[in-house]
C-alpha positions in Angstrom: -23.3 -53.8 7.8 -26.2 -52.2 9.7 -29.2 -50.8 7.8 -30.0 -47.1 8.3 -32.6 -44.8 6.9 -31.7 -43.3 3.5 -30.4 -39.8 3.6 -31.0 -37.0 1.1 -28.6 -34.1 0.6 -29.1 -30.7 -0.9 -26.4 -30.3 -3.7 -26.4 -26.5 -3.1 -25.6 -26.3 0.6 -25.1 -29.8 1.8 -28.2 -29.8 4.1 -29.3 -33.4 5.0 -32.7 -34.8 5.6 -34.2 -38.3 5.9 -36.7 -37.6 3.1 -36.5 -35.4 0.0 -38.0 -32.0 0.2 -39.2 -29.7 -2.6 -37.5 -26.7 -1.1 -34.3 -26.7 1.0 -35.0 -25.0 4.4 -31.3 -24.0 4.6 -30.6 -22.3 1.3 -34.2 -22.1 -0.2 -33.2 -24.0 -3.4 -35.9 -25.9 -5.2 -35.5 -29.5 -6.4 -31.9 -29.7 -5.1 -32.1 -32.9 -3.0 -30.4 -36.1 -4.1 -30.2 -39.6 -2.5 -27.0 -40.2 -0.7 -25.5 -43.7 -0.5 -27.6 -46.9 -0.1 -28.5 -46.5 3.5 -25.9 -49.0 4.8 -23.7 -47.9 7.6 -20.3 -49.6 8.3 -19.7 -50.9 11.7 -17.4 -48.6 13.7 -13.7 -49.6 14.0 -11.2 -48.8 16.7 -9.0 -45.8 15.9 -5.4 -45.4 16.8 -4.7 -42.8 19.5 -3.5 -39.5 18.2 0.0 -38.5 19.3 0.4 -35.9 22.0 2.9 -33.1 22.1 3.7 -30.6 24.8 3.4 -26.9 23.8 7.0 -26.3 25.1 8.3 -28.8 22.6 6.9 -26.9 19.6 9.5 -24.9 17.6 7.7 -21.7 16.4 10.9 -20.7 14.5 10.2 -23.6 12.1 7.6 -21.4 10.4 9.4 -18.1 9.6 7.3 -15.4 7.9 8.3 -14.1 4.5 7.4 -10.7 3.1 4.7 -10.1 0.5 6.9 -7.3 -1.0 4.4 -4.6 -0.1 4.7 -2.9 3.3 0.9 -2.2 3.6 0.0 -5.8 2.9 2.6 -7.0 5.5 1.1 -4.6 8.0 -2.3 -6.1 7.6 -0.9 -9.7 7.8 1.0 -9.0 10.9 4.5 -9.1 9.4 4.1 -11.1 6.2 3.0 -14.5 5.0 3.1 -17.6 7.3 4.0 -20.9 5.5 1.0 -23.3 5.6 -1.5 -20.5 6.3 -4.7 -20.0 4.3 -6.0 -16.5 3.6 -9.3 -15.4 2.1 -9.5 -12.1 0.2 -12.9 -10.6 -0.5 -14.1 -7.5 -2.2 -16.5 -6.0 -4.7 -16.0 -6.7 -8.4 -13.4 -4.3 -9.9 -12.0 -3.1 -6.5 -8.5 -4.4 -7.4 -8.3 -7.9 -5.8 -6.7 -9.6 -8.8 -4.4 -6.6 -9.4 -3.1 -6.6 -5.9 -2.5 -10.3 -5.8 -0.8 -10.4 -9.1 1.6 -7.6 -7.9 2.2 -9.5 -4.6 2.8 -12.8 -6.5 5.4 -11.0 -8.7 7.2 -9.5 -5.8 7.4 -12.8 -3.9 8.6 -14.5 -7.1 11.3 -11.9 -7.5 12.5 -12.6 -3.9 13.4 -16.1 -5.0 10.3 -18.1 -4.0 8.2 -20.3 -6.3 4.7 -19.0 -7.0 1.7 -20.5 -8.8 -1.3 -18.4 -9.9 -4.5 -20.4 -10.5 -6.5 -18.4 -12.9 -10.1 -19.7 -12.8 -11.8 -16.6 -14.2 -9.4 -15.3 -16.9 -7.6 -16.9 -19.8 -3.8 -17.0 -19.8 -3.9 -14.2 -22.5 -6.0 -12.0 -20.3 -3.7 -12.5 -17.3 -0.7 -11.8 -19.6 -2.2 -8.5 -20.8 -2.8 -7.4 -17.2 0.6 -8.6 -16.1 2.3 -6.5 -18.9 0.5 -3.4 -17.7 1.6 -4.0 -14.2 5.2 -4.9 -15.1 4.9 -8.4 -13.7 7.7 -10.8 -14.5 7.1 -13.4 -17.2 8.4 -16.1 -14.9 5.1 -16.4 -13.0 3.6 -19.9 -13.4 -0.1 -20.2 -14.3 -2.6 -23.0 -13.9 -5.7 -22.5 -16.1 -8.1 -25.1 -14.9 -11.3 -25.2 -13.0 -11.3 -28.9 -12.0 -10.3 -29.2 -8.4 -8.5 -32.6 -8.8 -6.5 -31.3 -11.7 -5.5 -28.1 -9.8 -4.4 -30.1 -6.8 -2.3 -32.4 -9.0 -0.7 -29.4 -10.7 0.2 -27.9 -7.3 1.7 -31.2 -6.2 3.9 -31.2 -9.3 5.0 -27.6 -9.0 5.7 -27.5 -5.3 5.1 -23.7 -4.8 5.6 -21.7 -1.7 2.8 -19.3 -2.5 -0.5 -20.1 -4.3 -3.1 -17.6 -5.4 -6.5 -19.0 -6.4 -8.6 -16.5 -8.4 -11.3 -17.3 -7.5 -12.5 -20.1 -5.3 -16.1 -19.9 -6.8 -14.8 -21.1 -10.2 -13.4 -24.5 -9.0 -15.5 -27.5 -9.9 -15.8 -30.3 -7.3 -19.1 -31.5 -5.9 -22.3 -29.9 -7.2 -22.6 -26.9 -9.4 -19.5 -24.6 -9.6 -20.0 -21.7 -7.3 -22.7 -23.5 -5.2 -22.3 -23.6 -1.5 -21.3 -27.2 -1.3 -18.8 -26.8 -4.2 -17.1 -23.8 -2.6 -16.9 -25.5 0.8 -15.4 -28.7 -0.7 -12.9 -26.9 -2.8 -11.8 -24.7 0.1 -11.4 -27.6 2.5 -9.4 -29.5 0.0 -7.0 -26.6 -0.8 -6.5 -25.8 2.8 -5.6 -29.4 3.6 -3.1 -29.3 0.7 -1.5 -26.1 2.0 -1.1 -27.4 5.5 0.4 -30.6 4.2 2.7 -28.9 1.7 3.7 -26.0 4.0 2.7 -23.5 1.3 0.9 -20.2 1.8 -2.6 -20.2 0.1 -4.5 -17.1 -0.9 -8.1 -17.5 -2.0 -10.1 -14.8 -3.8 -13.8 -14.9 -2.8 -16.8 -13.1 -4.3 -18.9 -11.0 -2.0 -22.6 -10.8 -1.6 -24.7 -7.6 -1.8 -24.4 -7.3 2.0 -20.6 -7.1 1.6 -19.7 -10.5 3.1 -17.8 -13.3 1.4 -20.2 -15.5 -0.6 -20.5 -19.1 0.4 -21.0 -21.0 3.6 -19.7 -19.5 6.8 -17.5 -22.6 7.2 -15.1 -21.1 4.6 -14.2 -18.3 7.0 -13.8 -20.8 9.8 -11.4 -23.0 7.8 -9.0 -20.2 6.7 -6.5 -18.6 9.0 -7.2 -15.0 7.9 -10.1 -13.1 6.2 -9.2 -9.9 4.5 -11.4 -7.4 2.7 -10.4 -4.9 0.0 -12.7 -1.9 -0.1 -13.1 1.4 -1.9 -12.6 4.7 0.0 -12.9 7.6 -2.4 -9.7 7.7 -4.5 -8.1 5.0 -2.3 -8.4 1.3 -1.6 -8.3 0.0 2.0 -7.2 -3.5 2.9 -8.5 -4.6 6.3 -8.4 -7.8 8.3 -11.7 -9.2 9.7 -9.9 -12.3 11.1 -6.2 -13.1 11.6 -4.8 -15.9 13.6 -1.3 -14.6 13.1 -1.8 -10.8 13.6 -4.0 -8.1 14.9 -7.7 -8.1 13.8 -8.8 -4.7 12.4 -5.4 -3.7 11.0 -5.7 -1.7 7.8 -3.5 -0.9 4.8 -4.1 2.0 2.4 -3.4 2.0 -1.3 -3.7 4.4 -4.2 -4.9 3.1 -7.6 -2.5 4.2 -10.4 -1.8 3.2 -14.0 0.8 0.8 -12.7 -1.5 -0.9 -10.3 -2.0 -0.5 -6.5 0.6 1.6 -4.7 0.9 1.6 -1.0 0.3 4.8 1.0 2.7 4.8 3.9 1.4 8.1 5.3 -2.5 8.1 5.0 -2.9 11.2 7.2 -0.9 13.3 4.7 -2.9 11.8 1.8 -6.3 12.4 3.3 -5.4 16.0 4.4 -3.7 17.0 1.1 -6.7 19.0 -0.2 -7.8 20.4 3.2 -8.9 24.1 2.9 -7.2 26.4 5.3 -9.0 29.3 7.1 -12.5 28.1 6.1 -15.3 27.8 8.7 -16.6 24.3 9.2 -13.3 22.4 8.9 -11.7 20.5 11.8 -9.1 17.7 12.0 -9.8 14.7 14.2 -7.3 12.0 15.2 -9.3 8.8 14.4 -8.7 5.2 15.1 -9.5 3.3 11.9 -9.2 -0.4 12.8 -5.9 -0.6 14.6 -4.4 2.4 12.7 -4.5 6.0 13.8 -5.2 8.5 11.0 -5.6 12.3 10.9 -8.9 13.0 9.1 -10.8 16.2 8.2 -14.3 16.6 9.3 -16.3 19.2 7.4 -19.6 20.8 8.4 -22.0 23.1 6.6 -25.0 24.8 8.2 -27.7 26.5 5.9 -31.1 28.0 6.6 -33.7 25.3 6.0 -36.7 25.9 3.8 -38.5 23.0 5.5 -40.3 22.7 8.8 -38.1 19.7 9.7 -34.5 20.7 9.0 -32.2 18.1 7.4 -29.5 16.2 9.2 -27.0 14.5 6.8 -23.9 12.7 7.9 -21.5 11.0 5.4 -18.8 8.7 6.6 -19.9 9.0 10.2 -22.6 7.4 12.4 -25.7 9.5 11.8 -27.2 8.8 15.2 -24.0 9.8 16.9 -23.9 13.1 15.0 -27.5 13.8 16.1 -26.5 13.3 19.7 -23.6 15.8 19.3 -25.9 18.3 17.7 -28.3 17.9 20.7 -25.4 18.5 23.1 -24.4 21.6 21.2 -27.9 23.0 21.4 -28.5 22.2 25.1 -25.0 22.8 26.6 -23.7 25.6 24.4 -27.0 27.2 23.5 -26.2 26.8 19.8 -29.5 27.3 17.8 -29.8 24.7 15.2 -33.6 24.3 14.9 -33.9 26.4 11.8 -30.7 25.1 10.0 -30.0 22.2 7.7 -26.7 20.6 9.0 -24.4 18.5 6.8 -21.4 16.7 8.2 -18.9 14.9 6.0 -15.8 12.9 6.8 -13.5 13.6 3.8 -11.6 10.9 1.9 -14.4 8.4 1.5 -13.7 6.4 4.7 -16.5 5.3 7.0 -15.4 5.6 10.7 -17.5 4.9 13.8 -14.8 6.0 16.2 -16.2 8.0 19.2 -12.8 9.8 19.3 -14.1 12.0 16.4 -16.9 13.5 18.5 -14.9 16.5 19.5 -13.8 17.2 15.9 -17.4 16.9 14.7 -18.6 19.3 17.4 -15.9 21.9 16.6 -16.6 21.7 12.9 -20.4 22.3 13.4 -19.8 25.1 15.8 -17.3 26.7 13.5 -19.7 26.4 10.5 -22.7 27.9 12.4 -20.7 30.8 13.9 -18.8 31.4 10.6 -15.4 31.4 12.4 -12.5 29.2 11.2 -10.4 27.1 13.5 -6.7 27.4 13.8 -4.9 25.5 11.0 -2.4 23.9 13.4 -5.1 22.5 15.7 -6.4 18.9 15.9 -8.9 17.4 18.3 -9.6 14.0 19.8 -12.2 13.0 22.5 -15.6 11.6 23.1 -18.4 14.1 23.9 -20.8 13.0 26.7 -24.4 14.1 27.1 -23.4 16.4 29.9 -21.0 18.2 27.5 -17.9 16.7 29.1 -14.9 15.6 27.0 -14.2 12.0 27.8 -11.0 9.8 27.2 -10.8 7.4 24.3 -8.8 4.3 23.4 -5.2 4.5 22.1 -4.9 8.2 23.1 -1.1 8.1 23.1 -1.0 6.6 19.6 -3.4 9.3 18.4 -1.2 12.0 19.9 1.9 10.6 18.2 0.1 10.6 14.9 -1.0 14.2 15.4 2.6 15.2 16.1 3.8 13.3 13.0 1.1 15.1 10.9 2.4 18.5 12.0 -0.2 19.7 14.4 1.2 21.8 17.2 -1.9 21.8 19.4 -4.2 18.9 20.1 -7.4 19.5 22.1 -7.9 16.3 24.1 -9.2 15.0 27.4 -7.1 16.4 30.2 -6.3 19.6 28.2 -10.0 20.5 28.0 -12.7 19.1 30.4 -15.9 20.3 28.7 -17.1 21.1 25.2 -17.4 24.7 26.2 -13.7 24.9 27.1 -12.8 23.2 23.8 -14.7 25.7 21.8 -13.1 28.6 23.6 -9.6 27.1 23.0 -10.3 26.3 19.4 -11.6 29.8 18.5 -9.2 31.8 20.7 
């Protein structure tokens, strides 16, 4: 055995240093360093060569997907669950993560597959009460333990095809439960188990105030997919930030009801359900939200400002982009906005940074200032350039199909109109 300098490790984040420090430079924890081992390093041993396999010899059909039982979830996953895959679901407290996964677990169970729900945050009685409200079958198997070794042993004994861990921050392994090192160790152990057992693993993760999954970044590197469940007004949106088995950025839309989360197969219809007709300042844009096209209403309001510097307020849209569009309207169409407060809102509670909404924003503002409503069967899509030109955008064909499906007979788009001035004349004709 060779002698080596002693190592000290932070129990919160795993940072190593040759000498103990008062404060960890990685996670800023105080008094968190502990001695690691006795300083002896074993002599290296020869390792057996890893077997090699040609890609052509791999049978992809050996891992067939299976449905989650909810079309909107399957859309985000890329077609359903993949055996042996590990997924991480994040979201704010109370957004509906546990509700959604309990419903999915029940539907997979009803399809004939074995499911285990690891409840680290709730007692079996609390899970039972929520399950009764959601109409979940009593055949769902629960594990109520926070010790990682006990959970792994229980999973080995059960042999499930789907495992839901709610949440990963509650499992105890190394360090304090919920600490960075504990979360990392538990995640890596559960992912190894899922790969070995060929079971699909879904981990629920807490989020930080910045909206990202709490814990070391290695968690997101270890899992195959990272999903976020977010609030959008009256709706919930499930989106993928990482997906090794499907498109990144795909979204699913849900409505919260007394019976749980219900998928919304036609978001355009839902978001336009309360759209006022014949009112100045309302325009419909065909937006690209992630990988999904949705018809959304843009509303604008212009009012005389009592201040020397008029207000510019944008909700659900990039405020700087809205400022640019207002400048183009003033310069290219001679629309006087210097004495007006301008408010622009994307209805429905979504936040969209798609430049394809530029034309709809411009038409809504022009309509509000002039007091003239747009035609109710008119939608718009296109980016507005600084010269006042209407430029092409990504996925134009998919947007046009969505506009037709939503019932819009006319769509102002690049090719139909070349400039913002032409678009205004067509919209108000």
